[in-house]
N, C-alpha and C positions, 0 to 999 in steps of 0.2 A: 701686509707685514713687510717691513723694509729689511734689507740685508744688514747684518752687523759687520763691523770692520774685521778684516782678516789681516794677517801679517803683511801681505803684499798690498792690501788696500788701506789699512789704517796706519801705515807708516812703520810697521815693525818689519823691516826688511834688511836690517843689518848694515845699511849704507850710511854709517855714521863716521864722523871725523875720528873718533876714538874707538878702538876695538872694544865691543861689549864683553862683558864677563862671560865666562864659560857657562855659568848657570843660566844666563839669559839666552845664550845661543841654544842651549839644550831645550829651554822652554819654547823658543821659536820653532825648533825642529819638531818637538812633540805636537805643537799646534798644527803645523803643516801636515803631519801624518794623522791628524784626527784624534790623537790621544790627549784629550783636553784635561783629564784628571792629572796626568803627569806634568802637563804644562803648568797647571796651577801649583803643583808641588814645588817645581823649580822656582817659580816666581815668589812663592812664600819664603823660600830660603833666602832670596835676595832681600825681601822685606824684613826678615829677621836680622840680616846683616846691616840693613840700613838703620835699624833701631840702635845698633851699637856703633854706628858711624863708619862701618867698613864698606858701605855701598850707598849708591844714590838712586832714589826712585825717580826716574826721569819720565818725560812724556811718552816715550816708547813703551815703557813698562806700564804706565797707567792706561794707555789705549788698549794694550793687549789684555790687561786685567778686565777692563770694561767689556771687551768683546766676549771673554770667557764667562763673565757674569751674565751677560745677555743670553748666551747659549743655555745657561743653567736656569734661566727664568728668574734670576735674583735681581729684580729691577732696582731695588734700593742701592745695592752694592754697585750695580752697573752705572747708575746715575752718579754716585760718589766718585768712581774712578774716572769717568769721562770729564767731570768737572775738574778733577785734579790734572787731567791731561791738557786742559786749556789754560790753566793759570801759570804764572811765572814759576820756573824751577831753577835749580842751580846750573842747568846745562843748556841754557838758552843760547842758540847760535848767534854769534856776534856778527854785526854788519861788516862786510869786507868789500868795499868798493873796488879795490884793486884786483878782485878775483877774476880770473879768466874762464871760470866754469860756465858752461852753457845753461840756459834755462831748462828745467825739467820737461817742458812741453816740446815735443819733437819738432813741431812746425814753427816754433817761435825763434826769431832771429834777434830779439832784443837782448841786451846784456843782463845777466843775472846779478842783481844787487842785494839779494837777501838770501838767507839760508833758513830752512824749516827746522824748528826746534824739536820736531818729532822724528822725521825721517832723515834729516840732515841733507836733503837735496836742495840745490840752488834754484831760485825762481826769480822771475822778473816781476815788475810792479803789476803786470796784468794777470799773472798766474799765481798770486798768493796775496796774503794780507798780514798786516801787523796790528795787533790790538793796541788799545790805549795804554795798556800796561807794558808795551814794548815786547810782546811775545809774538814771534813770527811763525806762521804756518803756511805751507803751500796749499794751493786750492784743493787737491784731493784729500789731504789729511783733515783740513778744516771742514770740508763738506761732510765727510763721514762722521767726524766727531760731534759736530753740533746737531746733526740729524739724529744720530743714535742717542745723544744726550736728551733731546726733547722727547723722543719716543719713550725712553726709560723713565723720564721725569713724569710723564703723563701716567704711565702705569703704576709708578711708585708714589704718586701724589707728592712729588718734590718740585712742583712748578716754580715756587719762589726761588729755590736754590739754583735751578737751571736758568731762570731769568737773570739772576745776578751774575752767573758765569757768562751768559751771552752778551750782557750789556757792554763790556769793553770791546767785544768784537763787532757789535752792531754799528759802532761809530767809525770803524775802520773802512778804508777804501777797499773796493773789490770784495766785500763780504756780504753779497746779496742774500745768500742762504741764511746767514746769521740774522740779518736784519728782518727777513720775512718771518722767521721762526719767532723771533722776539716780539714782532708785531702781533702774533697770535697769542703768545704766552702772556705778555704784559704790555698792552698797548700804551700804558703810561710811560714806559721806558723808551718809546720810539719817537717822542716829540723831537722835532728838528731833523729827523732822518729822511724826511720827504715821503712822497706817496709811494706805497709798496704794491699797488694793485697789479701792475704789470709783472712784477716779480712773482707774486702769488700765483697768477695764472700760468706762469711758465714752469711751475714745478711739475715733476713727474706725478702721475696719478696716485701712487702709493704714498707719496709725501703729502699730497693734499688730503688723503684720508686721515693721516695722523693729525694734521692741523684742524680738520673738521671735528675730530674727536675732542680736542681740547676746547674748541669754540663751544661745543655742546656742553661741556662741563661748566664753562663760565655761564652759559645761558641758564642752566639748572640752578645756579647760585648755591643756596644752602641745602638743596635736596641731596639726600644720600644716594649716590649713584648705584651702590650695591642694592639698596632697598628698591629703588625705582626700576631696576632691571630684573628683579627677582620674579620668577614665574608664579602665577597665582594658581593654586591647586583647584581642581574640579571646576574650572571655568573654560568655556569654549572660546572665549575671546582672547585676543593676543595679550601677552603680558607686557608688551611695550606700547606706549602711545605711538601713533603713526609718525609723529614728528621726530621721534628718537629711535626709529627702527634700525638704523645703522649701528646701534649699540649692541645688537644681539650677538654678533660674533665674539666681541670682547667678553661679554657676560658669559657666554657659553664656554669659552676657554677657562674662565675662572671657576665655573661650577665643575667642569670636568677635572681640572687639577685638584679640586677639593674632593673628588670622588663622588660627587653628586650627579651621576650620569643620567639618571632619569630626568632631572630638571634640565640638565644641559641638552638632552635630546629634545625636550619640549621647545626650548629656545631655538635650537637648530631647525626644527620643523617649521616654526613660525618664520624663520629667516628664509627657508626654502619656499614657503608659500608666496613670498614676494618675488623670488627669482627662481622659478622651477627648472629652467634650462641652463642655469649658470653652473658650469662644471665644478668650480671651486665650492659653491654652496652645496651642490649635490654630494661632493666628496666629504665635506664636513658632516652632513647628515648621515652618510653611509657609515662613517667611523663611529659617530656617537650612537647610532641605532644598534650597531654591532656590539658596542660596549655594554649597552643596556641588556641585550640578549645574552651575552656571554658571561657577565659578572654574576648572574644568578641572584641579584638583590631585588629584582622586580617580583613582587608577590602576585600581582594581577596577571593571570595566565593570558587573558585576552590582550592586554597591553604588551606583554612579552612577545606574544605571537605577532602582534602588529609591528613591533620593533624588528623582528626577524624579517618580515615581509619587506619593510622599508629598506633594511640593510641589503638584502639580496637585490632588490630592484635598483637601488642606487649604486651598489658596487658593480653590478653588471654594466650599468651605463657608464660609469667612470672608467672601468678597465678597457672598454672598447671605444673610448672617445679620444680622438687625436689630440685635442687641446690639452687633455690631462697629461699626456706623455710629453708634450712640448713644454708645458709649464714645469713638469718634473725635471726635464733636461735643463731648463733654464736655471732652476734653483740649485740643482746639484752640480751644474757645470759639466755634466757628462752627457754627450749625445747618445741616445739609445738606438742601437741597431734593431732591425725587425726581430732578429733571433733573441736578443737580450730582452726586448719588450715582451715577446711571447713567453720566455722562460719566467720572467718576473710576474707576468699576469697569471700564468699557470700556477705558480707557487702561492700567490695570494688566494686564488680561487680554491686551491686544494686545502689551504689552511681553513678557509671559511667552510668548505665542504665537510671537513672533519668535525668542526664544531657542530654543524647541523646534523651530521650523521649520529654523533653521540647523543644529541638531544632527541632525535627520532627514536633511537634505541631505548632511551630512558622513558620516553612517553609511549612506547610501543605503538607507534603510528603505522598503519598499513602503507605499503609502498606507494600506492597511488596518491596518498595524502601526505607523503613525507616532505619535509623541508628540503632534504637533499635533492629530491626530484624537482621541486620548484626552482632551486638554485640552478640545476642543470638546464632547465627550460629557459631561464632568464639569460644564461650565458649563450646558449645555442641561438636564441632569437636575436640577441644583440649582434652576435657574430654573423648570422645570416643576413640581418638588416644591413650591416656594413658591406657585405658582398653585393647585395642587390643595389645599394646606393652607388657602388663603384661601377656597376655595369648598366644602369638604366639612365635614361635621359629625362624621365618624368620628374616634375617638380616636387621636391621634398618640402612638406608643409612647414617644417621648423626653420624659419628664416634666421633667427638668432642662434648661432651655434650650429651651423648646418652639418658639422661633423658628428653631432650627437647620435649615438645609436643605443638602443635599449630594448628591453623585453616587455612582455605583457604586464608585468608588475608595475613597472614605471609608468606605463600608459594608464593603468588604473589610478596611480597616484596623481597623474595630471588631471584626470577626471575629477578627483576629489578636491583639486585646488580652486575650483570655481571658475567663473568667467574671467578672462577669455580662454583659459587653459582647457576648459571642458570642450569648447568649440574646436580648439586645436586638436584635442584627442579624437574628435569625430572626423576631422580632416585626415588625420593619420590613419584611422580605421579605413576610410575610403581609399586612401593611397595603398594600403596593404591589400585591400580587396582587388584593386586594379592590378597590382603586381601579381596576385594569385591568378588573375584571368589572362595574364600575358602569355601563358603557355610555357614559360620557362620553369624548369624544375626548382630553381632557387626561389622563384616567386611563390610557387605552390607550397614549398616547405615553410617559407616565411608566414604565409597565411595560416598554415596549420599551427605553427608554434605560437603565433600571436592570438589565436582563437582561445575560447574557454576550454577547449579540449587539448591545449598544448602539451599538458603533462602526459596525456595518452599518446600523443605523437612521439614524445621523447621515449616513452617505454617501448613503443614499436621499433624505434631506431636502435634500441639496445637489445632487441630480441625478446622482450618480456611481454609477448602478446597474450599469453594465458591470463596474466593479471589484468590486462586491458579488457579482454573479453568477459572475464568474470565480473569486473566492476560495471561494465556497460550493460550486461545482461541481468544485473541485480534487480531490475524492474523499474527503476525511476529514471535511468539515463536515456533510454530510447523508447520510441513508439514505433510499432510496426508500420511499414509502408502499405498503403492501400493499393489494390491492383491497378487502379486508374491513375495512380501518381506516377506520371512519366517523367517528371523533372529530375534533375540531378540530386543525389542525396546531400544532406547538409548536416552540420553539427555532429552530435554524437553518432548519428547513423552512419555518416561517412567514415568516421574513425572506426566504428565497429566493422564495417565492410572491409576496410584496409587491414584491420587486425585479423579477421577471419581469413583473408587472402594470404597474409603472412604466415599464419599457422598452417594453412593448407600446403603452402610451399615447403614448410618445415616437415610436415608429414610426408611429402614426396621424397625429401632427402633421406628420411628414415624408412622409406618404403612402406608406410602405413597408408595403403592405397584407398581403402574404403573411408577412412577418416578424412583423407584429403578431399574426396568427392563430397562428403557431407559438409565440410567447411566451405567448399566452393559454392555449394547450394545455399548455405546460410548467408554467404557474402552476397550472392545474387539477390536474395530476399531483402537484404539490407540496402540494396541499390548499387552495389559495387559494379564497376565496369570491367567485365572479364574478357574483353576482346583480345587483350595482349596475353592472356593466360590460356587460350584455347588449346595450345599444344600440351601444356601440363595437365589440363583437365582430361584431354583425350588419353594421355598416357596413364593417368591415375585410373580412369574408367576401365581401360583395357586390362591393366594388371589386376585390378580388383575383381573383374569378371573372371579372369583365368583362375584366380584362387578359389572360385566357387565351383569350377567344373573340371579343372585339370587334376589328374591323378585321384579322382574320386570314384568310389564304387557306384554311387548313385549321384551323378552330377545334378546340381540344382539349377536347371535351365530357367525356371521361373524367376529366381532371384538374379540369375545372370542377366537375363533380358531386362529386368526392372532396373538393375544398377546401370547397365549400359544406356538405357533410355534416359535415365536421369542425367548421365554425363553428356549424352547427345543433346539434351535440351540446353545445356550450358555451352556446348561447343558444336553448334549445328553444322559446321563446315568440315569436321574431321572425317575424312573419307574412310580411314582404317576403322574408326569406331563404327561407322555405318556398316561396313562389311562384317565386322564381328557381331554386331547386333542382328544382322540378317541371318547369320548362322544360328544364333540363338532362337530366332523366330521360327526357323525351319524345324528345329528340334521340338519346340513347343507345339507346332502344327502337327507333327507326327504323333506326339503324345495325345493330342486331341482326337486324331483319327483312331488311335487305338481305343480311346474311350467312347467312340461312336459319335462324337460331336463334330460333325462335318462342317457346320457353319463356322465354328470357332477355328477349326483347322484351316479352312479356306481364308479366313480373316488374317491369320498369322502368316500364311504363305503370301498373301497379297502385301502385307506389311514388309515382308522380307524382300519381295520384288521391288517395292518402292525404294528400299534402302540400297539394294545392289542388283540392278537389272541385268548386269553382265554375268552374273553367277549362274552357270549352267545347272547346278544342283537346285538353286532356287527356282529357276524357270521350269525345270522338270516337275518339281513338287507342286508348283502352282498350276501347271497345265493338267497334271493328274487330278488335282482337287477340283479344278474348273470342269473337267470332263465328267467327274462324278456328279457334280452339282447340276450340270446340263442334262445328264441322263435322268436324274431325279425330277428335274423340271419337266422333262418330256412325259414322265410317268404321271406326275401329279397335275400338270397343266394348271397352275394356280392363276386363273384369269384375273383375280383381284389384284395380283402384283405384276400384271403383264407389262406395264410401262417400265417399272423398275427392272424387271427381268430383261427387257429388250435393251435398256441402257447398259446393264452389266454385261450381257452377252456381246454387245457391240464392242465394249472395252476389251473383252477377252480376245476377240478376233483381231482387234487392232494390234494386240501384242503378238498373236500367232494365228494367222488366217487358215492354217492347215488342220485345225482341230475339227474333225468331222462331226463328232457328237455335238460340239458347240454350234457348228454351222446348222446342223439339223434342228437343234433346239431353238436357235434364233429364227430359222425359217418358220417353224411351227408357231412361235410366239408372234411373229409378224403376220402370219396367216390369220391367227385368232384376232389380233388387233385390227387387221383390215376389215374383218367381218363386223367387229364392234363399231368401227368408224362408219361402215356402210349403213348401219342401222340408224346412225345420227343424221344421215343425209349428206355427209362430206364425201362426195363421190370421187373427187380428184385425189384426196388423201388416201382413201381406201384403195384406189387403183395403184398408187405409188407404193404403198406398203405391200401389196400383193406382188408387184413386179420385183421388189427387193427380195421378198420371200422366194420367188421363183429362181432368182439369180443365185441364191445360196445353195440350192440343191443341184447335185450333179445330174447330167443327162442319164436317163434310164432309171432314175430313182423310183422306187415303189410308191413314194409319196406324191408323185407328180406325173400325170400321164403326158406323153410327149406332145399331143395335140391340144392340150387344154391351155387356153389363154387366160389372162387376168380376169376378164369379165366372166367367163364361164366358171373360173375357180371361185369367184365371189358368189355367183348365183348358186353353184353347187354347195358351197359351204353353208350358205344361208338356209338352203333347203334341208341340208343335213341337220342343222340346228333346229329346224321346225318340227322334226320327227324324232322319236315317236310322240304321239299326243294322247292324252287321256280324254276320250270323246265324251266322258261324263262331266268334264270340268269346263265350264263356259269360258273362264279366263285363259286356260291353255289353248282352247280352240281359237279364241280371238287373237292371241299372241302368234300362234302358228300361221294364221291367215295373214297377219300383218307382215311377218317375216317373208312369207312366200311372195307377197305383193312386192316387197322391196327387191327380192331376188329376180323377179320377172323384169324389173327395170334394167338389170344388167344383162341377163341372158334368159331366154325361154327354153327351159330344159324339157326334153320329152317326158310325157306322163305326168308332169307337174300340174297341168290344167285339170286332169281328172282327179288328182289328189285334192286339189283346191276345191273342186265341186263336191267331193265326198265330205270334206271338212265343213263346207257350208251346209250340207244336208244335215249333218249332226248338230250344228249350231242352231239351224232352223227348228229341228225337232226339240231341242232343249227349250227354246223360246216358246214353242207351242205349248209345251207342258206347263210353262209359266203363264200361258194365255197372253203372251206379248206378241199378238198376231201381226200388228203393224210393222214392227221391226223385222220380224221374221220374213214378211213379204218383201221388205226393202232389200234384204240381203241377196235376193236373187240377182240384183243388178251387179253384184260383185263376181258373179260367175264368169270366168273367161269364155270368150266365144270359141276358142279352140278346144274346149273340152269335148271329148268324144263320147263320154258316158256321163250323162247328167240325169239319168233316170231316178236315181236316189234323191237328187235335189228337187226334181219336178214333183215327185210324190210328196216330199216334205213340204213343198210350197203349196201344193194342192190341199194338203191337210190344214195348212195355215189359213188358206182362203175359206175352207169349209168351216173351220172354227169361228172365223170372224163372221161368216154368214149366219151361223146359228146365234151368235151374240147379237147381231143387228136385228135378226128376226124377233128375238125375245124383247128387244128394245122397241119393236114396232116399226122399224125402218125397212119395210118390205122391198123397196126399190133397190136400196144398197145391198140387201141380202141377195136379191136376184143377180146383181152384178157380180158378187163374189162367187155365186154358183156357176155363172158362166166361166169365171176364171178357173174354177175347179175343173170344169169339163175341158178347159184348154190344156191344163198341165197334166191332168190324169183323167181321161175319159172313163176309166173303169172305177172311179171312186164311188162308193155306195151312197154318199150324201145322206147319211143317217141324221136328218135334221130333227126327226120326231122319234117318239118311242116306237118300239116294235109293234106292228099291226096297224099303226095309224097311217092315214093317207098323207102323202107328201103334198103339202099345200102349194109348194112352189112349182109343182108340175101340173 
């Protein structure tokens, strides 16, 4: 759209040869102050006087009336008045060759030989023109007048009248603008004026748009422009042929002025699809979409909601784009300071927010789904994006209009615009993700606001975390993290964790300690990183624990320890929390002792020691418990748990080596373990264990004779294990003999050989009763040579030989039987050799 003439631009500046009437001066003053209605009133008074012959309607008056009509959108009247300003009038400036006035152009040194019939300024031949009707105009007045005339003629369909008015000027010298415009309006009028191509290309862009519009109307010939540009209902395709797409803005303005905002919105959206990052187009779509939403005439709730989404997305983009404010400053002629820009932007945003808030209230939308919240997210994201762009060096994907900043809603609109805008949206997504990974707080916030959970982020920033948590915990927003999922949380889970942390901190401010710990736990379950909040977690845990035990008749130490343990799991480096938990464990251990559960008590004391090893009370309680445990171990001697007991006793002595009962218990355990190892044949290990056991006992101890060495101790222990023996049990006899045999490999103890011989005699006797004579006879070889009393064994062996002799004799093997008889006489000469029944002769003799 081109600028319309103003008093200082269109020649209404009062610099005339004759003083203007007071009414015209008042009209000019009103126009300069923006009171256009008053200016029109003054001019109409002059026009009424002109009808009676008391005033003259000159070019100044006509130009001012044309400008006022253009501002009112009355294009027919505008066209008529600009035509009147260009035709001869009764006040045409006469030629004055003798004038000494300089040319109106400051840098021109040529003599002024003509005077403008509109502004009355003098100009030279190079800076003005004279029509074929001998009407003179300076260059600025003629340029503005013919340009605005053509603009109004196109919109008012008064092309022929405008062409007729331009024809006298097109033939004048130095009237390039008029010639070019006439060449577009009516080419048949320009015959003989020469080629105008260079002139056309030299026009400003906005002027070329006006000419292109008229050329399009000529191309369409008899086609009704209104009908051709009307939107087609219920069709997804564009209502404009691609060839005439530039007609959309003009058609949209006409529909909007007629109150048909829904149709205008459709046309604006189609225009936006062709130029999604053009600030002017985005602004037009924002205005029209907001009109559709606010006027209440749209009955389709989905379309109305879509208009609201578009309006919010586009307005947020426009208000935070530098190019919009630059264009606004250019058109208004007023440079906007940062403070003024912020105030104006905030006012527009607040007016839109009020409209959205009223609609939310009427529709009873929940806060998390409200349009007002969506609007706040759009504004915050656009503002944050502008800040990130100002501080980062990474390439912004939007090459055209690199100052554009917007929120997630506009990014969704870009995705819907199809290729290549969908690809651009993906690039922007990647750029936002990179900014979020940069480690900067602004980048993290931008990523959060641009994500699908941006409205939750905004609620968190405004302290409404309860609503966020309630919405996310509704069941569909998040999925629980698996224990093996070690990656960072993402999406709704990340927002839920942040909301829980925020609520926990709020609980801390209100001294709701237990609730704070619970929210911190839930945040950790959602994957929130709590390293920066360990101090707050520790304080919440300590205070919540004190509330359970302080000033209580019966302190709940179980709940106290459980709560502090939960807090310690979240803040494992909090030393004060560890000390407090250690105190709680001591109390629980003493309660377990009172209940007779020594194992649970000892476990609690051990836990307390791990938490606070420097606490003397903890050390004393644990030593006392360990001492009792060691004493019980000495009494019970649980060989089945010997290895675990040794490990535990060694750990206790590492903490305090002066505990005599523990030292004695460990020595006993090592002693028993040494004997077990000796039976497996691991001689070196058995000796090492026995030496360690001996080193734990003090000199003069009743449990260790001063002269006994490790070998003797092992041998003596094994022999003690071998007895007593049930002589009627073959297995026990065999086991005892095996143990004694191992003991003799370490040390031969006095009297052991005789005991070994006696055990062999019992075993031989049992075998003879079972008629296992062969094995019984072989056992004699196991009798130690140092046995002093083997009479019992000899008698038992003689009986074995006698039994075998009788069996061989019955089998007919007389020679073998005689050999066994000789063996009987060897071991026991007094044996009766009752090989036959009583009174029968002994055939072997």
